C-alpha positions as CSV (number, residue, x, y, z in Angstrom):
1,M,17.6,6.7,12.2
2,A,19.0,3.3,11.1
3,E,17.1,0.2,10.6
4,P,17.8,-2.5,13.2
5,A,20.1,-5.1,11.7
6,T,19.0,-8.7,11.7
7,T,21.7,-11.0,13.0
8,V,22.1,-14.2,11.1
9,P,24.4,-16.9,12.5
10,A,27.6,-17.4,10.4
11,E,27.0,-21.1,10.2
12,A,23.6,-20.6,8.7
13,L,25.0,-18.2,6.1
14,D,27.8,-20.5,5.2
15,G,25.4,-23.5,4.8
16,A,23.0,-21.5,2.7
17,R,25.8,-20.2,0.5
18,A,27.2,-23.7,-0.1
19,V,23.8,-25.1,-1.2
20,L,23.0,-22.0,-3.4
21,A,26.4,-22.3,-5.1
22,K,25.9,-26.0,-5.7
23,G,22.5,-25.3,-7.3
24,G,23.8,-22.4,-9.4
25,A,21.8,-19.8,-7.6
26,P,23.2,-16.4,-6.6
27,E,25.1,-16.6,-3.3
28,A,23.8,-13.1,-2.6
29,L,20.5,-14.7,-1.6
30,A,22.2,-16.4,1.4
31,P,21.2,-13.8,4.0
32,Q,17.5,-13.9,3.0
33,V,17.5,-17.7,2.9
34,A,19.2,-18.0,6.3
35,E,16.8,-15.5,7.8
36,L,13.8,-17.3,6.5
37,L,14.9,-20.9,7.1
38,G,16.9,-20.5,10.3
39,E,20.1,-22.1,11.6
40,S,19.7,-25.2,9.5
41,A,19.1,-23.2,6.3
42,G,21.5,-25.2,4.2
43,E,20.1,-28.6,5.2
44,A,16.5,-27.4,4.8
45,L,17.2,-26.0,1.3
46,A,19.0,-29.2,0.2
47,E,16.1,-31.3,1.3
48,D,13.5,-29.0,-0.3
49,P,15.1,-26.8,-3.0
50,W,11.7,-25.3,-3.8
51,R,11.8,-23.4,-0.5
52,L,13.9,-21.0,-2.4
53,L,10.5,-19.7,-3.7
54,S,9.9,-18.2,-0.2
55,V,12.6,-15.6,-1.0
56,P,11.0,-12.4,-2.4
57,G,11.8,-11.9,-6.0
58,V,12.6,-15.6,-6.8
59,R,10.3,-16.9,-9.6
60,P,9.1,-20.5,-10.1
61,E,11.2,-21.1,-13.2
62,Q,14.3,-20.1,-11.2
63,A,13.4,-22.4,-8.3
64,D,12.7,-25.2,-10.8
65,G,16.2,-24.8,-12.3
66,F,17.8,-24.7,-8.8
67,A,15.9,-27.9,-7.9
68,R,17.0,-29.7,-11.1
69,A,20.6,-28.8,-10.4
70,L,20.4,-30.3,-7.0
71,L,18.0,-33.3,-7.5
72,G,18.5,-34.2,-11.1
73,A,15.7,-36.4,-12.5
74,E,14.0,-36.4,-9.1
75,A,12.9,-32.8,-9.7
76,T,9.5,-33.4,-11.4
77,P,6.6,-31.0,-12.0
78,G,4.3,-33.0,-9.7
79,D,6.8,-33.3,-6.8
80,E,4.8,-32.5,-3.6
81,R,7.5,-30.2,-2.4
82,R,7.1,-28.2,-5.6
83,T,3.3,-28.1,-5.6
84,S,3.2,-27.0,-2.0
85,A,5.7,-24.2,-2.6
86,L,3.8,-23.1,-5.6
87,V,0.5,-23.0,-3.7
88,T,2.1,-20.7,-1.2
89,W,3.8,-18.6,-3.9
90,V,0.5,-18.1,-5.8
91,L,-1.3,-17.0,-2.7
92,E,1.5,-14.7,-1.6
93,R,1.6,-13.1,-5.1
94,A,-2.2,-12.7,-4.8
95,A,-1.7,-10.9,-1.5
96,L,0.6,-8.4,-3.2
97,Q,-2.3,-7.6,-5.4
98,G,-4.6,-7.1,-2.4
99,H,-6.3,-10.5,-2.1
100,T,-6.5,-12.2,1.3
101,A,-7.8,-15.4,-0.3
102,L,-8.5,-16.8,-3.7
103,E,-11.4,-18.8,-5.1
104,A,-10.5,-22.4,-5.4
105,A,-10.9,-22.3,-9.2
106,A,-8.5,-19.3,-9.5
107,L,-5.9,-21.2,-7.5
108,R,-6.2,-24.3,-9.6
109,A,-5.9,-22.3,-12.8
110,A,-2.7,-20.6,-11.5
111,L,-1.2,-23.9,-10.7
112,A,-2.1,-25.3,-14.1
113,E,-0.2,-22.4,-15.7
114,R,2.8,-23.5,-13.8
115,T,2.6,-27.1,-15.3
116,V,1.3,-28.7,-12.1
117,P,0.0,-32.1,-13.5
118,D,-3.0,-32.3,-11.1
119,P,-4.0,-28.9,-9.7
120,E,-6.9,-30.4,-7.8
121,E,-4.8,-32.9,-6.0
122,A,-2.2,-30.2,-5.3
123,V,-4.8,-28.1,-3.6
124,Q,-6.2,-31.0,-1.6
125,Q,-2.7,-31.9,-0.4
126,A,-2.0,-28.2,0.6
127,V,-5.3,-28.2,2.6
128,A,-4.4,-31.6,4.2
129,D,-0.9,-30.5,5.3
130,G,-2.1,-27.2,6.6
131,T,-0.4,-25.0,4.0
132,V,-3.8,-23.3,3.2
133,L,-7.1,-22.9,5.0
134,V,-10.5,-23.4,3.4
135,F,-13.4,-21.0,3.9
136,Q,-17.0,-21.2,2.6
137,E,-18.3,-17.7,1.8
138,G,-22.0,-17.4,1.0
139,V,-24.4,-19.2,-1.2
140,E,-24.9,-18.2,-4.9
141,E,-28.3,-18.0,-6.6
142,D,-27.8,-21.5,-8.1
143,G,-27.3,-22.9,-4.6
144,S,-23.5,-23.4,-5.0
145,V,-21.2,-22.3,-2.2
146,T,-18.2,-20.1,-2.9
147,V,-15.0,-21.8,-1.6
148,L,-12.0,-19.6,-0.8
149,L,-8.5,-20.7,0.0
150,G,-6.0,-18.6,1.9
151,L,-2.8,-18.5,4.0
152,D,-3.2,-18.6,7.7
153,R,-1.4,-15.3,8.3
154,Y,-4.0,-13.4,6.4
155,A,-6.9,-15.4,7.7
156,M,-5.8,-14.8,11.3
157,A,-5.3,-11.1,10.6
158,E,-8.7,-10.7,9.0
159,E,-10.5,-12.6,11.7
160,S,-8.6,-10.7,14.4
161,L,-9.4,-7.4,12.8
162,A,-13.1,-8.3,12.5
163,D,-13.2,-9.3,16.1
164,G,-11.5,-6.1,17.2
165,L,-13.7,-3.8,15.2
166,A,-16.8,-5.6,16.6
167,R,-15.4,-5.1,20.1
168,L,-15.1,-1.4,19.5
169,V,-18.6,-1.2,18.2
170,R,-20.0,-3.1,21.2
171,T,-17.9,-1.4,23.9
172,G,-18.0,2.0,22.5
173,P,-19.4,5.0,24.4
174,S,-22.8,6.6,24.0
175,D,-22.0,10.2,24.9
176,V,-23.8,13.1,23.4
177,W,-21.4,15.6,21.9
178,E,-22.5,18.9,20.4
179,G,-21.2,19.7,17.0
180,G,-21.3,18.6,13.4
181,E,-22.2,15.2,12.1
182,L,-18.8,13.7,12.6
183,V,-18.5,15.0,16.2
184,R,-21.9,13.7,17.1
185,A,-21.1,10.3,15.6
186,A,-17.8,10.0,17.3
187,G,-19.3,10.9,20.7
188,A,-21.8,8.2,20.6
189,H,-19.9,5.3,18.9
190,G,-16.7,3.3,19.2
191,L,-16.2,3.0,15.4
192,V,-16.9,5.7,12.8
193,V,-16.0,6.0,9.1
194,H,-15.4,9.4,7.5
195,T,-15.1,9.8,3.8
196,G,-13.9,12.7,1.6
197,G,-11.1,14.2,-0.3
198,E,-8.0,16.2,0.7
199,A,-9.9,19.2,2.1
200,A,-12.1,16.9,4.1
201,R,-9.1,15.7,6.1
202,A,-9.5,18.9,8.2
203,E,-12.7,17.5,9.7
204,P,-11.3,14.5,11.6
205,V,-8.3,16.7,12.7
206,E,-10.8,19.3,14.1
207,L,-12.6,16.4,15.9
208,A,-9.3,15.4,17.5
209,E,-8.7,19.0,18.6
210,S,-12.2,19.1,20.1
211,A,-11.6,15.8,21.9
212,R,-8.3,17.1,23.4
213,A,-10.1,20.2,24.6
214,M,-12.5,17.9,26.5
215,G,-9.6,16.2,28.2
216,L,-9.6,13.0,26.1
217,R,-6.3,11.3,25.2
218,T,-6.2,11.7,21.4
219,A,-3.9,10.8,18.5
220,V,-4.0,11.4,14.8
221,A,-2.2,8.9,12.6
222,V,-1.4,9.1,8.9
223,H,0.2,6.7,6.4
224,G,3.5,8.5,5.9
225,E,5.8,11.5,6.6
226,N,4.3,13.3,3.6
227,G,0.9,13.2,5.4
228,V,2.4,14.5,8.6
229,R,3.9,17.4,6.8
230,R,0.7,18.3,5.0
231,L,-1.3,18.4,8.2
232,G,1.2,20.8,9.8
233,P,2.8,20.7,13.3
234,D,-0.4,21.8,15.1
235,A,-2.2,18.6,14.2
236,G,0.4,16.6,16.1
237,A,0.1,13.7,13.6
238,V,2.3,10.6,13.7
239,T,2.7,7.9,11.1
240,V,0.9,4.6,11.7
241,A,4.2,2.8,11.7
242,D,5.6,5.0,14.4
243,L,2.5,4.7,16.5
244,L,2.6,0.9,16.4
245,S,6.4,0.8,17.2
246,G,6.1,3.3,20.0
247,A,8.6,5.7,18.2
248,A,5.9,8.4,18.4
249,G,2.4,8.8,19.9
250,P,1.0,8.3,23.4
251,G,2.6,5.0,24.3
252,R,0.8,2.1,25.9
253,D,-0.9,1.4,29.2
254,E,-0.1,-1.4,31.6
255,D,-2.2,-3.8,29.6
256,G,-0.3,-3.1,26.3
257,A,-3.1,-1.1,24.8
258,F,-2.7,2.4,23.4
259,A,-3.0,5.0,26.1
260,L,-5.8,6.6,24.1
261,D,-9.5,7.5,24.2
262,L,-9.8,8.5,20.6
263,L,-7.6,7.5,17.6
264,V,-8.2,9.2,14.2
265,V,-6.6,7.3,11.3
266,L,-6.4,9.2,8.0
267,D,-5.3,7.6,4.7
268,A,-7.3,4.5,5.9
269,P,-7.6,3.1,2.3
270,Q,-3.8,2.4,2.5
271,L,-4.2,0.1,5.5
272,D,-3.4,-3.6,4.8
273,V,-5.2,-6.2,6.9
274,E,-2.2,-7.1,9.1
275,T,-1.4,-3.5,10.0
276,A,-5.1,-2.7,10.6
277,A,-5.3,-5.8,12.9
278,M,-2.4,-4.6,14.9
279,L,-3.9,-1.1,15.3
280,V,-7.3,-2.4,16.3
281,E,-5.9,-5.0,18.7
282,S,-4.1,-2.1,20.4
283,M,-7.3,-0.1,21.0
284,P,-8.6,-0.3,24.6
285,D,-12.2,-1.3,25.3
286,G,-14.5,1.7,25.4
287,S,-12.3,3.8,23.1
288,R,-13.2,5.5,19.9
289,L,-11.7,4.8,16.4
290,V,-12.3,7.0,13.4
291,L,-11.2,5.7,10.0
292,G,-10.9,8.5,7.5
293,G,-10.0,8.5,3.8
294,D,-11.0,8.9,0.2
295,P,-12.7,5.8,-1.1
296,G,-11.8,6.8,-4.7
297,V,-8.0,6.3,-4.4
298,L,-6.1,3.2,-5.2
299,G,-5.9,0.7,-2.3
300,G,-2.7,0.2,-0.5
301,A,-0.1,-2.4,-1.2
302,G,-0.5,-5.6,0.8
303,A,-3.4,-7.9,1.5
304,G,-6.9,-6.6,2.1
305,R,-9.2,-3.7,1.4
306,V,-9.9,-2.7,5.0
307,F,-11.5,0.7,4.4
308,A,-13.7,-0.5,1.5
309,D,-14.9,-3.6,3.4
310,V,-15.8,-1.6,6.5
311,L,-17.8,0.8,4.3
312,A,-19.5,-2.0,2.5
313,A,-20.4,-3.9,5.7
314,R,-22.3,-0.8,7.0
315,V,-21.8,-1.8,10.7
316,C,-21.0,1.7,12.0
317,P,-21.9,5.3,11.3
318,Q,-20.6,6.6,8.0
319,V,-20.1,10.4,7.7
320,A,-19.5,11.7,4.1
321,S,-17.9,15.1,4.1
322,R,-19.5,17.9,2.1
323,R,-16.2,19.8,1.9
324,P,-15.0,19.8,-1.7
325,D,-11.4,20.1,-2.9
326,P,-11.0,23.6,-4.2
327,G,-10.0,25.0,-7.6
328,P,-9.7,23.5,-11.1
329,I,-7.8,20.4,-9.9
330,G,-10.4,19.7,-7.3
331,E,-13.2,20.1,-9.9
332,L,-11.4,17.8,-12.3
333,V,-10.7,15.1,-9.8
334,S,-14.2,15.2,-8.4
335,G,-15.6,14.5,-11.9
336,I,-13.2,11.6,-12.4
337,G,-14.5,10.1,-9.2
338,V,-18.0,9.8,-10.7
339,G,-16.7,8.6,-14.1
340,E,-16.6,11.9,-15.9
341,L,-13.4,13.4,-17.5
342,N,-14.5,17.0,-17.8
343,Q,-12.7,20.0,-19.2
344,V,-12.2,22.6,-16.5
345,E,-11.4,26.3,-16.6
346,A,-7.8,26.8,-15.5
347,P,-7.0,30.5,-15.8
348,G,-3.9,30.1,-13.7
349,K,-2.6,27.2,-15.6
350,E,-3.6,24.9,-12.8
351,V,-4.2,22.1,-15.3
352,V,-2.1,21.8,-18.5
353,I,-2.4,19.0,-21.1
354,V,0.8,18.2,-23.1
355,P,0.1,16.0,-26.1
356,V,2.9,13.6,-27.2
357,R,3.2,11.2,-30.1
358,D,5.4,8.5,-28.6
359,A,7.2,7.4,-25.4
360,G,10.5,9.1,-26.4
361,E,8.7,12.4,-26.7
362,A,6.9,11.7,-23.4
363,V,10.2,11.4,-21.6
364,H,11.6,14.5,-23.3
365,R,8.6,16.7,-22.5
366,T,8.5,15.4,-18.9
367,V,12.1,16.4,-18.2
368,Q,11.4,19.8,-19.8
369,L,8.4,20.3,-17.6
370,V,10.1,19.4,-14.4
371,A,13.4,21.1,-15.0
372,D,12.2,24.3,-16.8
373,S,8.5,24.9,-17.6
374,V,6.9,24.3,-14.2
375,P,9.4,26.3,-12.2
376,R,9.4,29.1,-14.7
377,A,5.7,29.4,-15.6
378,I,4.1,28.1,-12.4
379,G,6.6,29.1,-9.8
380,V,6.9,25.6,-8.3
381,P,10.6,24.6,-7.9
382,T,11.8,21.3,-9.3
383,E,12.2,19.7,-5.8
384,Q,8.5,20.2,-5.2
385,T,7.4,18.6,-8.4
386,Q,6.6,14.9,-8.6
387,V,6.4,12.7,-11.7
388,I,3.8,9.9,-11.7
389,T,3.6,7.2,-14.3
390,V,1.9,3.8,-14.8
391,G,4.7,1.3,-13.9
392,H,8.4,0.8,-13.4
393,G,9.2,-0.8,-16.8
394,G,8.5,0.3,-20.3
395,S,9.9,3.1,-22.4
396,A,8.3,5.8,-20.2
397,G,8.2,3.9,-16.9
398,T,9.8,5.0,-13.6
399,R,13.2,3.6,-14.6
400,A,13.4,5.4,-17.9
401,L,12.0,8.6,-16.5
402,N,14.3,8.6,-13.5
403,A,17.4,7.9,-15.7
404,A,16.5,10.9,-17.9
405,L,15.6,13.2,-14.9
406,K,18.9,12.3,-13.1
407,Q,20.9,13.0,-16.2
408,R,19.4,16.5,-16.3
409,L,18.9,17.3,-12.6
410,N,21.8,15.6,-10.8
411,P,24.2,13.9,-13.2
412,G,26.8,11.6,-11.7
413,A,28.4,8.2,-11.9
414,G,26.3,6.7,-9.1
415,R,29.3,6.1,-6.9
416,F,27.3,4.9,-3.9
417,A,25.6,1.7,-5.1
418,G,24.2,3.6,-8.1
419,F,23.3,6.8,-6.2
420,D,25.0,10.2,-5.8
421,P,24.5,12.8,-3.1
422,G,21.6,15.0,-4.1
423,D,19.7,12.2,-5.8
424,R,16.0,12.0,-5.0
425,V,15.1,8.5,-3.9
426,A,12.1,6.4,-3.1
427,Y,12.8,4.1,-0.1
428,A,10.5,1.1,0.3
429,H,10.8,1.1,4.0
430,S,8.3,-1.7,4.3
431,L,5.5,-3.2,2.2
432,G,3.2,-0.4,1.0
433,R,5.2,2.4,2.7
434,T,7.4,4.4,0.3
435,V,9.3,7.3,1.8
436,L,10.8,10.0,-0.4
437,G,14.2,11.5,0.4
438,T,17.4,12.9,-0.8
439,V,20.8,11.1,-0.7
440,V,23.2,12.8,1.7
441,N,26.2,10.5,1.7
442,A,27.3,6.9,2.3
443,G,29.0,5.3,5.3
444,P,30.1,1.9,6.5
445,D,26.5,1.3,7.8
446,G,24.8,2.2,4.5
447,L,23.3,5.0,2.5
448,H,22.3,8.2,4.5
449,V,19.1,9.7,3.2
450,D,17.2,12.8,4.4
451,C,13.5,11.8,4.4
452,E,11.2,14.8,5.0
453,G,13.8,16.2,7.5
454,T,14.5,12.9,9.2
455,R,17.9,11.3,8.7
456,T,17.5,7.6,7.7
457,V,20.2,5.0,7.1
458,V,19.4,2.4,4.5
459,P,21.6,-0.7,5.3
460,R,24.0,-1.6,2.6
461,E,22.3,-5.0,2.1
462,R,19.0,-3.3,1.5
463,V,20.0,-0.6,-0.9
464,E,19.7,-2.7,-4.1
465,S,16.2,-4.1,-3.2
466,A,14.6,-1.2,-1.3
467,L,15.9,2.0,-2.9
468,R,15.1,3.5,-6.3
469,H,15.5,6.9,-7.8
470,G,12.4,8.9,-6.9
471,W,11.8,11.7,-9.3
472,A,9.2,9.5,-10.9
473,L,6.9,7.2,-8.9
474,T,4.0,4.9,-9.8
475,A,0.5,6.0,-8.7
476,H,0.4,3.2,-6.2
477,Q,3.6,4.5,-4.5
478,A,2.2,8.0,-4.5
479,A,-1.3,7.2,-3.3
480,A,-1.1,8.7,0.2
481,M,1.1,11.7,-0.7
482,R,0.7,15.1,-2.4
483,W,3.0,17.7,-3.9
484,P,2.6,21.3,-5.1
485,A,3.1,20.2,-8.7
486,V,2.6,16.8,-10.3
487,V,3.4,15.7,-13.9
488,V,1.4,12.6,-14.9
489,V,2.9,10.7,-17.8
490,L,0.6,8.6,-20.0
491,P,2.6,7.1,-22.9
492,G,0.7,5.1,-25.6
493,D,1.6,1.8,-24.1
494,A,0.0,2.8,-20.8
495,A,-3.6,2.5,-22.1
496,Q,-4.2,-1.0,-20.8
497,A,-3.1,-0.2,-17.3
498,L,-5.5,2.8,-16.8
499,S,-8.5,2.7,-14.6
500,R,-10.7,5.2,-12.9
501,P,-9.0,4.7,-9.5
502,W,-5.6,5.1,-11.1
503,V,-6.5,8.3,-12.9
504,Y,-8.3,9.7,-9.8
505,T,-5.2,8.9,-7.6
506,A,-2.6,10.2,-10.0
507,F,-4.4,13.5,-10.9
508,G,-5.4,14.0,-7.2
509,R,-1.8,14.1,-6.0
510,A,-1.4,17.7,-7.3
511,E,-2.0,20.6,-4.9
512,R,-1.4,23.7,-7.2
513,H,-0.5,22.5,-10.6
514,L,-1.1,19.3,-12.7
515,S,0.5,18.7,-16.1
516,V,-0.6,15.6,-18.1
517,V,1.8,14.3,-20.7
518,H,-0.9,12.7,-22.8
519,G,-0.3,10.0,-25.4
520,V,-3.2,7.6,-24.8
521,D,-5.8,9.5,-26.9
522,Q,-9.4,8.2,-26.1
523,A,-8.1,5.5,-23.7
524,L,-8.1,8.1,-20.9
525,P,-11.8,9.1,-21.0
526,R,-12.7,5.4,-21.6
527,A,-10.8,4.3,-18.5
528,V,-12.4,7.0,-16.4
529,A,-15.9,6.1,-17.6
530,E,-15.7,2.3,-17.8
531,Q,-12.8,0.8,-15.9
532,A,-13.8,0.7,-12.2
533,G,-10.5,-1.0,-11.2
534,A,-9.6,-4.5,-10.1
535,E,-11.6,-6.1,-7.3
536,R,-9.9,-7.7,-4.4
537,T,-11.0,-11.0,-2.9
538,T,-11.3,-10.6,0.9
539,R,-13.3,-11.9,3.8
540,L,-13.5,-8.9,6.2
541,R,-16.9,-7.7,5.0
542,T,-18.5,-11.1,5.5
543,L,-16.9,-11.5,8.9
544,L,-18.1,-8.1,10.0
545,E,-21.6,-8.7,8.8
546,G,-21.7,-12.1,10.6
547,L,-20.5,-10.5,13.9
548,L,-22.6,-7.3,13.7
549,A,-25.8,-8.3,11.9
550,E,-27.9,-5.4,13.3
551,P,-28.4,-2.3,11.1
552,A,-25.7,0.4,11.5
553,P,-26.7,3.1,14.0
554,Q,-27.1,6.6,12.7
555,P,-25.4,9.7,14.2
556,P,-27.6,11.4,16.8
557,A,-29.3,14.6,15.8
558,P,-28.2,18.0,17.2
559,G,-29.0,18.3,20.9
560,G,-29.2,14.6,21.3
561,A,-32.8,14.3,19.8
562,E,-33.6,11.1,18.0
């Protein structure tokens, strides 16, 4: 399927190109500028050159240079147009790291790093003109009040989500269902949280099957196509994106709500606050929502930590699965989850450690594993083996690894915008949703990619920004996916980026075989034991606690007894 094209008026494009050229900025940015600023994009950009910062990928120093080219000496560090744009840019950057708001001190410090002369005045001005909203979140032990600042889009989404979850709790059913703990909880409550690893995903799916057998309208939603494939056709799972768009799932009733009595959402840690708000807003009164996922994995891209906040607020029943992930990989990952990197018995070579001295050797051994060792010794073909590393840059990041893997597995000149038929690619379909596929061919409409059996057309104008080679991914990209074999690459310069959630996520993507290309020495066990991962500043927990102050109800005992 092709993405819908966004129509931008020719006049807006021409106006944006003219101003960009005058300021020495790439004219290729014109479509994005015109889409963001509308029909008068050229005039708006000429009046306020720092609005260029609203284009994804543009950095403050680039916007400053553009402004100086247009305004000359008038382009000063303290210009209100600049400080306002920087406030928004800092908060949007924070959202990409998961924050829905920042403490006032953190925002001021970020502005100071960007040479804003008076960060406090800049913040006050941003509040006065409505660029940001102010929230007071709790009282500290010394009597001080924590002040948070956030953009209205995330504030509105978080508040809407909290209201919607509270509505489900309050209007939920109180039926007595016979069965296990999850079944009993879902029968009696409008909102339930289920936690566990990969094997535990079967429990919410079994719940959905039981609900269907009772005649209830039921759907199972997962993060991406990889999750749909793993559950198999009998589960009838759809992606969250397709459910929201109406491309799959039960459709909506006359009021615009999902035509559902029960919705099971797996991979819930990957939900950002805006997507979660849209899901919950679509749930009808009196329906049931089960959020399932593994709290140990890395949170999704985008603002919020929805699953973690709902767990922390304790406003609904929480059912922890006792179903462990099997085998040596399951044992290894389970230990990592509690801060222990244990040696495990792997008689079938389920876990293999490959020590390396430097990044060059790490790349070489990775290619050797994917192209030869894993297919030959483990029996998993190359196309079912995924490489995971710490980042895109660096001497053993995704770019370097993908270049080496392409040269070995599918050499070519990259005649279609850097890609060849047969290339494995990672398509950033939207924020936080990476889809893996294989390039089929190219046409006038863009690059044709086979994604898990679905033909997708990546528009020409999006190929450069949204498509990468996909033999190697970051752990964040891979978080909601799994493969028969995984090669995790840990070069020496990766040590500072490691944390327990990162290692847990990366190692846990493997189903049958895990190879660890290991060059970080003791940094790996230290990260597992000591690095709990970066915290996200959010408001959802506080909002939920304020709306639902009563203690969370417990699942009814078997037979309905209290």
